[in-house]
C-alpha positions in Angstrom: -19.3 8.1 -16.8 -18.2 11.7 -16.2 -14.8 13.1 -17.2 -13.9 13.3 -13.5 -14.7 9.6 -13.0 -12.7 8.7 -16.1 -9.7 10.8 -14.9 -10.0 9.1 -11.5 -10.0 5.6 -13.1 -7.1 6.4 -15.4 -5.0 7.7 -12.5 -6.0 4.6 -10.4 -4.8 2.4 -13.2 -1.5 4.2 -13.5 -1.0 3.9 -9.7 -1.9 0.2 -9.9 0.6 -0.4 -12.7 3.3 1.5 -10.8 2.5 -0.5 -7.6 2.9 -3.8 -9.6 6.2 -2.7 -11.0 7.7 -1.9 -7.6 7.8 -5.6 -6.7 10.0 -6.9 -9.5 12.0 -3.7 -9.3 12.8 -4.3 -5.6 13.9 -7.9 -6.4 16.1 -6.7 -9.3 17.6 -3.9 -7.3 18.5 -6.2 -4.4 20.5 -8.4 -6.8 22.0 -5.7 -9.1 22.0 -2.2 -7.7 24.0 -0.9 -4.8 27.3 0.6 -3.7 28.2 -2.8 -2.3 27.0 -6.2 -3.5 27.5 -8.9 -0.9 28.4 -12.3 -2.4 25.3 -14.6 -2.3 23.5 -11.7 -0.6 21.8 -8.4 -1.5 23.3 -5.3 -3.0 23.4 -2.5 -0.3 23.3 1.2 -0.4 23.6 3.9 2.3 20.3 5.2 3.6 21.9 7.3 6.4 25.5 8.0 7.5 27.0 4.6 8.5 23.7 2.7 7.8 23.3 0.4 4.8 20.2 -1.4 3.6 19.3 -3.7 0.7 18.6 -1.4 -2.3 15.1 -2.9 -2.8 13.8 -1.2 0.3 13.4 2.0 -1.8 10.8 0.3 -4.0 9.0 -1.3 -1.0 8.6 2.2 0.5 7.1 3.4 -2.8 4.8 0.4 -2.9 3.2 1.3 0.4 2.3 4.8 -0.8 1.2 3.6 -4.2 -1.2 1.0 -2.7 -2.8 3.7 -0.7 -3.3 5.7 -3.9 -4.8 2.7 -5.7 -7.3 2.4 -2.9 -8.1 6.2 -3.0 -8.7 6.1 -6.8 -10.2 2.7 -7.4 -11.7 1.6 -4.0 -11.2 -0.8 -1.2 -11.7 -3.8 -3.4 -8.9 -2.8 -5.7 -6.7 -2.0 -2.7 -7.2 -5.5 -1.3 -6.8 -7.1 -4.8 -3.5 -5.2 -5.2 -2.3 -6.6 -1.9 -3.1 -10.2 -2.9 -1.7 -9.8 -6.4 1.4 -8.1 -5.0 2.0 -11.0 -2.5 1.6 -13.5 -5.4 4.1 -11.5 -7.6 6.4 -11.2 -4.7 6.3 -15.0 -4.0 6.8 -15.7 -7.7 9.7 -13.4 -8.3 11.6 -13.8 -5.0 14.6 -16.1 -5.0 13.6 -19.6 -3.8 15.2 -19.1 -0.4 13.2 -15.9 0.2 9.8 -16.8 -1.2 8.1 -17.3 2.2 9.7 -14.2 3.8 9.0 -12.0 0.8 5.4 -13.0 0.3 4.6 -13.0 4.1 6.3 -9.6 4.6 4.5 -8.1 1.7 1.1 -9.5 2.6 1.3 -8.6 6.3 2.8 -5.1 5.8 0.3 -4.1 3.1 -2.7 -5.3 5.2 -1.2 -3.4 8.2 -1.0 -0.3 5.9 -4.6 -0.9 4.8 -5.9 -1.2 8.4 -4.4 2.2 9.3 -5.0 4.0 6.0 -8.7 3.1 5.5 -10.2 4.8 8.6 -8.0 7.9 8.2 -8.1 8.4 4.4 -11.3 10.4 4.0 -10.4 13.0 6.6 -6.7 13.4 6.5 -5.1 11.9 3.3 -1.5 13.0 4.0 -1.6 11.8 7.6 -3.2 8.6 6.5 -0.5 7.9 4.0 2.3 8.8 6.4 0.8 6.8 9.3 -0.1 3.7 7.3 3.1 3.6 5.4 5.1 4.0 8.6 3.3 1.0 10.2 3.6 -1.0 7.0 7.3 -0.4 6.6 8.0 -1.5 10.1 5.9 -4.6 9.8 7.5 -5.4 6.4 11.0 -5.0 7.8 10.6 -7.1 10.9 8.7 -9.9 9.1 11.0 -10.1 6.2 14.3 -10.0 8.1 13.1 -12.4 10.7 11.7 -15.0 8.3 14.5 -14.6 5.7 17.5 -14.4 8.0 16.4 -15.1 11.6 18.0 -11.7 12.4 17.0 -8.1 12.6 20.5 -6.8 11.7 19.4 -4.6 8.9 16.2 -3.4 10.6 17.1 0.3 11.0 18.5 0.5 7.5 15.3 -1.1 6.1 13.1 1.3 8.0 15.1 4.4 7.1 15.3 3.4 3.4 11.6 2.8 3.1 10.8 6.0 5.1 12.8 8.0 2.7 10.5 7.0 -0.2 7.4 7.7 1.9 8.7 11.2 2.8 9.7 11.9 -0.9 6.1 10.9 -1.9 4.5 13.2 0.7 4.5 16.4 -1.4 2.9 14.5 -4.3 0.2 13.1 -2.0 -0.5 16.6 -0.6 -0.7 17.9 -4.2 -3.2 15.2 -5.1 -5.4 16.0 -2.0 -5.5 19.7 -2.9 -6.2 18.9 -6.6 -8.9 16.4 -5.7 -10.6 19.1 -3.6 -10.3 21.7 -6.4 -11.8 19.2 -9.0 -14.4 17.8 -6.7 -12.8 14.3 -6.9 -14.0 12.1 -4.0 -12.1 9.1 -2.8 -13.4 5.8 -4.1 
């Protein structure tokens, strides 16, 4: 295995670990971190003027980008494996009342992300990450809120909060693309 391949695999492993950590972090943040914690509900934080969202949305936004990077470094099989493992972790760690909503939202949103990212990734990495994450975060928000609460009250806050994380990750993704070209790293 060449040094380039080793570097690619190590980076893929790091992205996979970070992706896996986002799920328990989102659950923890929802219960412990926010400017307001609703009794028997999530902790909220402002994501735009006058718009609040459960704090865990930040980690879910990051998860969408990290899953794309896992696929770029380790391949489609690892990308799909990460989705399935993430849904299992989500179902395992979610509060009992939210298991179905959490696992279904995670599974559907990550596969929506996968469906958009995969055909675009080889040609336009930054566009692929932005487009796929945007689709994934909307799917995640709608599915989770509807299944968990039968309401879309926090929809705009969820979308905005997740989008912030995607936008914050965009310069890093652009850097990776340029570095990959310079080093001759091809996507898996």
